[in-house]
N, C-alpha and C positions, 0 to 999 in steps of 0.2 A: 725797490732797491735804492739804497742811499748811494748814488753815484757822485760822491763829493769827496774832495780832499779835506784834510784836517783844517787847513787855513781857510777854506771856504766855509766850513761849519762855524768856526770862531767868528769870522767876519759877519756872517749872517746873523748869528746870535747877538753880537755886539750892536748890530744895526737895529734889531728888534727890541732888545732890552738894554739900551746903553747905560741906564742909571741903576740897574739891578745889581746887587752884590754878586760878584763873581768869585772872589777869594777872600776869606776871612781867617786870619790867624789870631786866635784869642790871646795867646801869650805874647805875641809880638806887636799887637796893636795895629796890624795890617788889615785894611779893608779896601779892596780894589773893586770898582765897578767893572762891568764888562767892557765899557769904553776904555777905561784905564788899562785893564788887563790886555786887551787887544793891542793897544798902542805900545805897551811895554814889550809884548812879544815881537811886534814888528821892529822895534828899535834893537832888540837883541838879535833878531835875524839879520838885520843889516850890519850890526857889529861883527857877527861871525863871518859874514862875507868879507869885511874889511880885514879880518884877522886870518884870512886864508882858508876858511872852512867853506868849501864849495859844494855845489849840487852833487849828490852821490856819495859824499864823504860819510864815513862811519864815525859817530861821535859817542863815546862812552860817558856815562854819568854815574858817578859813585858817591851816593849821598843818601841820607834818610829824607824824610818828607819836608825838606826846606822849600821856601817860596821859589828859589831859583830853579828847582827841579820842575815845578809847574811851568815856569816861563820857557824852559828848554823844551819841554814836551810839545808845546804849541808854537815854538819859534823854529825849531829844526825842520819841521815839515814845510815851512814857508820858503825855505831855500832848497828843498829837495834833498836834505841830508837825512841820514838814518840814525835814529836814536838807538843806542846799544845800552841795554840796562845791565847794571852791575849789582850783584847781590851784596847787601850791606854787611854781611858777615865774612866776606871773602878776606883771605890773607894773601901773602906774597905769591905763593905758587899758583893759586887760583886766579889772582889778578893778572899775572904774567901770561897764563894760558889764555884768558879771555881776550886781553889786548892783542895778543899775537893771532889767535884764531879768528878774531873778528876783523882784523886789518884796520883797527881803529886809528884814525889820523889825529884825533883830539880826545882829551880826557878832561872832564870837569869833575872836581872833587871837593869835599869838605875836609876839615881837619881830622875827623875820625868819628867812630861810632862805637859806643860802649867800650870794650877792651881793645879795639883795633885802632891804631894810629895810622890813618890813611896816608898822611904825608910821609911819615917815617917809613911805611911799607913801600910806597912808591920810590922813595929815595934808595931803599935797599935794592929794589929791582933795577933802578936806573941811577947808579951813582953819578953818572955824567950830567944828570939834570941840573944839579946845583951850579955847575959852571957854564950852563948853556944860556944863550940869549933867549929871553921869553918869546915863544912862538917859533923858535928855530932849533928845536931839539934834533940832534943827529945821533941816532942810536943804532948800532949794529944788531942788537938784540931785538929791538922793535923798530924796524926800518920805516914803517908807515907812520908812526907816531911823531908829530912835529910840534903839537901845541898842547900845553897843560894849563888849565885855568883853575885858580883857587877861588872857592866860594866861601868867604868868611872875612873877618876883620884882618887888616894888615896885608903884608905881602910875604910870599915864600920864594926862595931862590929858584930861578929858572922858570917861574910861572907867571903868566898874566893874572891880573885880578879880574873878578867878574865886573867890577866897576869900569875897568879898562875897556872891556868888550862893549858894555853899554854906552860908554862915552864915544867909542869909535862909531857906533851905530847912528849917533846924532849927526854925523858928517856925511852919511851916505844918502843920496837922493832916493825918494820913494820910487821913482821910475825904475831904478835899477832892480829893486825887489819885485816890483810889479811885473817886470819883463820875465823874471825867472818863474814867478807863480803861473804865468800864462802857459808855461811848458809842462806843468805838472799834471799827472794823470792818476785817476783813482786806483789803477792796478800797479802803481809804483810801490816797491817795498819801502816802508817808512819806519817800522819798528823791528828791532832784532832783540827778541826776548830770550834770555838764556834760561833754559828749563831749571826748575828748582833743585833737581838732584835728589829726588826721593828714591830713585832706582839706579843711580850711578852718575857718570861724568856728564856735565851740562852740555847741551847742544844749542846752537843759535837758531831760534825759530824765526823765519822771515815772514813778517805780516805786512799786508798792504793797507793803504787808506781804506779801500773797500772792506777788507776783512774787519777792521776794528770800528770803523764809523757805523756800518750797518749793524754790527753786533751790539754796539752801545745803544743805538736807536731802539732796537728790539727789546733789550733789557729794560730800558726806561719805560717803554710802552707797557710792558707787562707789570711793572711796578706802579704804574700810574703817576710817574714823576712828571712834574710841570715846572714852569718858571717860578711858581710860588713856593717850591720846596727849598729846604735848607739841609744839606747833606753832610752829616758828620762822617769823616773819613779817617779811621785809625789804621787802616791796612797800608803796607808799604807801597809807594808809587812804583817801585821797580818791577813789581809783579803785575800781571794783567788784572788782578783784582783791584789794584790801585789805579792803574792808568787807563783801563777800559771800563770796567764795571762802575768805577767811581768818578774820576775826573772827566773823562770824555763823555760819560753818561750825562753828567751835569751840563757840560758845554753844549751838547746836542739839544738839551731841553731848556737851557737858560736858568738852571737851578744854581743856588749858591754852594760853593765848596767850602767846607769848614774842616781843614785837615788837622790832624794831631801829628806832630813831628816824630815823636817816638812814643809808641803805645804806653799809656799809663791809665789805668782804670779810673782813677780820680779825675784826671784831666778830661777824659771822655765825658764823665757825668757832669762835670762843671760846664763844659762847653755846650752840651745839650741844653742845660738849663739857661745859660747866659744868652745863647744865640737862638733859643726857641727852635731847635732843630726838629725837622719832621721826618727825617730819614737817617738811618745808620746802617753800617755794614760791619762785617768782621767774621773771623773764623770762630768756631765754637769755643776755643780756649779763651778768646777775648771776651765773649759774652759771659762765660763762666766767671772770669775775673771781675767783671762789672757787677754781676748779680751778687757775688760774694764779698764785695767791698764792704768793710765794716760800717761805712756811712751811707750805704746805698739808699736807705729809706729817707734820708734828708733831702735828696735832690728831686726837683720837680721835672719829671720826664713825660709829662702828660701831652706834650706837643708831638711826640713821636707817633708816626703813623705807619710808615713802610720801611723797607730796607732789604738787605740781602745777607743771608748766612750761607757761607760756602767754604771751599778750600779743604774741607775734611768732613768726616762723618758728622752729621748733625743730630745729636742725641734728642730723642723725643722730649724728655723732661726739660732739657735746656730750652728747646724751642717753645714749649708751653710757657715757661717762665718769662721768656722775652716778650711773648705776645701779651701776657697778662700783667706782669709786674713792671715791664718797661713800656707797656701800652702800644707796642708796635704790632697791632693786630693784623696789619696787611703785610707782615714780613714774608718775604719769598725765599725760597731755596734755589740756588743755581748749581748746575753741574756742567763741567766742561774741562778743557785742558788748554794749555798755552797754544798747542798746535791747531786749535779750532777757534782762536781769537777772542775769548775763550769759551763762551757759553753755548752749549748745545741744548740743554733742557732747563726749564724754570717753572716753578709753581706759579699759579695765578693768585691775585688778590681775592678772588671769589671762590677759590677752591675750598673744600671742606677742611676742617682742622685735621682730620685724619690724613687727607691727601698731603697736606703741607708738612706733616711731621713724620710721615712714613715713606714718602717718595721724593724724587728730585724734579717732579713735574713732568710736563710733556715737551716734546721737541719744539724748538723755536721755528717760526716761519722761514721759508726759503732754505731749509735744511732737511736732509733725509737721514734717518737712523735705522739700522737693522740690528737684530740680535742673532748672532751666528755661532755655529759650533767652532770653537777655537782651533780644532784640528782639521776639519774638513772644509770650513767656510760655508757650510749649508745653512740656510735660514732655519731658525727654530720657532716653534709655535709659541703663542702667548703663554706666559706662565712658566716657561722653561729657561733656566739660566744659561747664558752664553756670553760671548764677547760682543761689546757694543762697537759698531763701526759707523762712520758718518761720511757724508759728502755734501757739498754745497759751497756757497760763496765764502763760508767761514774757514775753509781748509787752507792752511798755510801754503806758501809757495814752496817751502821745503826747508831743510836744515842747511845753514850756510856752509858751503864747501864740504858737505857730507852727502854725496849722491847715493852711496850705498845705504846709509841709514834712512834717507828719504824714500828710496825705492822699497825698503823693507816696511816702512810705515804707511805709505800711500800706494795701494795696489788697485789697479783698474779704477782709479779715481776715488776709491774708498779709503778713508783714513782709519787705521786700526788703533783703537784707543788702548788695548790691553786691559780694559776694565771689564770685570764681570758684572753683568746686569740682567735684570728680568723686566719684561714689559707686560702690563696687563692688557685686557681687551679694550680698555678705554685709552690706551696709549701712554699711561703713566709709567715712569721708569723708576726702578729701585736699583741702586748700586750696591753690589754685594762685596766689592773689594777688587783688587787687582787679579788678573788671571793667575799671576804667579803667587798671589796671597792665598788662594784657595787651598785649604788643608784637606788632604786625602788620608783619612785615618782608617786603616783596615778596610778599604774599599768604600767607606762612607765619605761623601762630600760635605765638608764643614765650612761654612761661610763666616769669617771672622766678624763681620758686622752684626750678624744675628746675635752672637754671644756678647759683643760689646753693648748692643742696645739693651740686652737683658741685664747685664751687670750694672748699667747706669741706674737701675732701679734699686740697687742696694743703698741703704741710707748713709753708709760710711764712704762710699766710693765717689770721688771727685771726677776722675778721668780713667779711661781704660783703653788698652791697646792689645789686641790678640794676634798672635802669629803662630805659624807651625814650626816645630823643631824636630830634628831627626829621631826616629825610634826604630830599634832593631826589630821589634815585634810587630808594630803596626805601620811602619813606614814613616808616619809622622804622628806627633802628639800635639795637643793644644797647650800653648803657654800664654798666660795672661800677665801683662805688666800693669800693675794696679797703683794708681795714685789716690791716696786717701784724703778726705777732707781735713782741713786744719784742726788739730787737736784730737783727731780720732785714732784709735788703735784697732788692729784686726789681725787675726792669724790666718795662715793658709787653710787650716781646717775649717774655720768659720766661713770663709768665702766658698770653699768647695761644698760644704754642707748646704749653703744657701742655694747653690746651683743644683745639687743632686735632687733637691725636693721639687724643682720647678722645670728643669730642662732634661732632655735625653742624656743618658749617661755618656754616650760617645762625644757629646759636646762639652762636657764638664772639663775645665782646664786641668790637665794632669800636673802642670807646674804653674805656680803663682809666684811672681817676684814683685815685691813692693818697691816703688821708685818715688823720688821727690820731683823728678822732671823727666821729660822725654827728649831724645835727639830730634830736633825740629829743623825744618827749613825756615828761612827768614819770613816766609809767607804763612807760617803757622801749621804746616803739615808735618805730621809725625813720620819720621823716616823709618819705615818698617824694615827695610833691608838692614839697617843698623840694629834694630831690635832682634832680628833673626841672628845676626852675628853675636850679639850679647847673649842670646839664649843658648847658642852653641857653646860659648865660652863658659857660661854658668854650669851647663851640664858636664862639660869636661872637668871643670874644677871640682865637681862633686863625684867624679869617678864614673860618669856615664859614658858608654860607647857612642861616639858620634861618627856617622858615615862621612 
C-alpha cells in the first residue's frame, strides 16, 4: 500500500529523476524537469499560504489543461488544502451551486473555454467582485469565498494574478511550508471531484491521498509505465482520468507529462511525433477522431506502446485500430468511477487481444468486487449479470455534506456502482451498462452495450448509443442514436435490416434516430439520461403514447 501524501510522492520522484522531463507543453515551448516542477509547486504552495489559503481550505480550479492547473494539483496538497475540480463546461447556475456546495474559499480561473466566458460568468454571479480588494471578497451569496485568482495575461478587477501568488511565495521561508507538511497524513481528504453528471446533479466526491496515490501506482504498474515513458494526455485534468490515471500516474513513475490543453486530434498526432510519446490515453471518441483525421497516415506514431482507453464503452473495432494503426499494442482498458478513485479493473499488457477488446480486465490489487442481484443483494454466480459492488482502500470517504447520498451508495462497507456487469470464471469483468440502462422488453433483458458493439460493425456507423424508451405493448423498446461516418448516408430500414439478419429480433432497435453529435460530459461520456429524454420527446412528436 502506498502510504504517502502527494507532496511526498513528488519530492521522492524529483530526488530520483531531477533532470528528467516532468512537464512538456509543445505549443507553449514549456519543458520543466522534475526538479523545476517540484520547485515551482513549492513556490506556489508558499504563495497560497501568504495569500490566506490555509490548511483545510477548499480551492476550486476552473480551467482547461493549462500549466497552472498542474502546478495547483501538486501545490495544494503541500499545504493540506483540498482541490475542488470544476467542470470546464459549467455556466453560471452550475458554478454558483458548486462554489456554494463545496464551501470554496478560493477560486483559480482562466478567461474562458470555448463558448463560456469564465470571467464574465463569475462577474454575473458576483457583481460585487469588481469593486472588491483582491483577496478580500465579501459576498453574502458565497460567504466562504474570499480569494479569486486569474490565470492568464493581464489583470481582472477584484482578482489576484497567478504571478502575484508566485511572487508572494518567494518571500515565504521553506521552514514554514515544511512545518505544515509534517502534519499531513495519507488519509486526509485532498481532492473533491464533482461527478460528471451522466445521471443527474453533481456531488462532491471526497478522495484522500491514499485513495488516489495508491490507485495511480497500481494503474501505472499494470501499464508497465516507467521513468522512460512519455505520456500524451488529451483528457481534461478536472476529471479523475486526467488527474489520477494521467498526471499522478506519471509523477508516481517519473514519466514525462505531455498535455494537450484542449483536445484537437491534429495536435495530439503532432505531439506524439514531436515528443516521441510512448503512451497515450483517451475516451473512445478521442481515438475515433485521431484515427479518422484526414492526415492520420502522415504522422509517425511508431513510438507508442501503451496507454489507457476508458470513460465510455470501448468498441472492439476502435481498440483493434488503436493497437494496430497507432502501434499501441499494450493499450489497456480501465473501468471505475470517481467514487473509487477511480479504477477498479484494468486489462493487462499480456492479456490476449480478445480479453483486451471484450472485457475491462480484472480487479486491481487491494480491492474486492462482487456481482450481486440489484434487488436482493445476493451474490450471483460467474456468467450471471448483476450489479458490481466494491470495497477497499479506493472507496471514497463520502459525498461532501450529503450523508444520505453517502449512506445510500456505501452500505456495509461496499460501494454500490449501479453498473451492470458480468464476471467470468477467470475474474474478467464485462460492463453491460448502468442498472438503470438495462432495457426490459416484453420480459426479455436487453443490454445496450451488446447492441452497440454489434452496430459498430456496420461500415457506415461512426458511433452509436442505445437506450430504452417507453412502450405500451412491451414496456420498453430499443432506440438507437446513430452517428454516421463523414460523407455517408443511411436509412432507418437499412440499419434495421442489417440487424435483423444478424441479431435476435427483440434486440433490433424499434426506433433509429440519426444524430451529428451526442450530449456529452466534459470527460467524454455520453449522457444517456438525456438521450432517453430526447427519445421520449421524439416519440411524443410523432404521436406515440409515452407513459
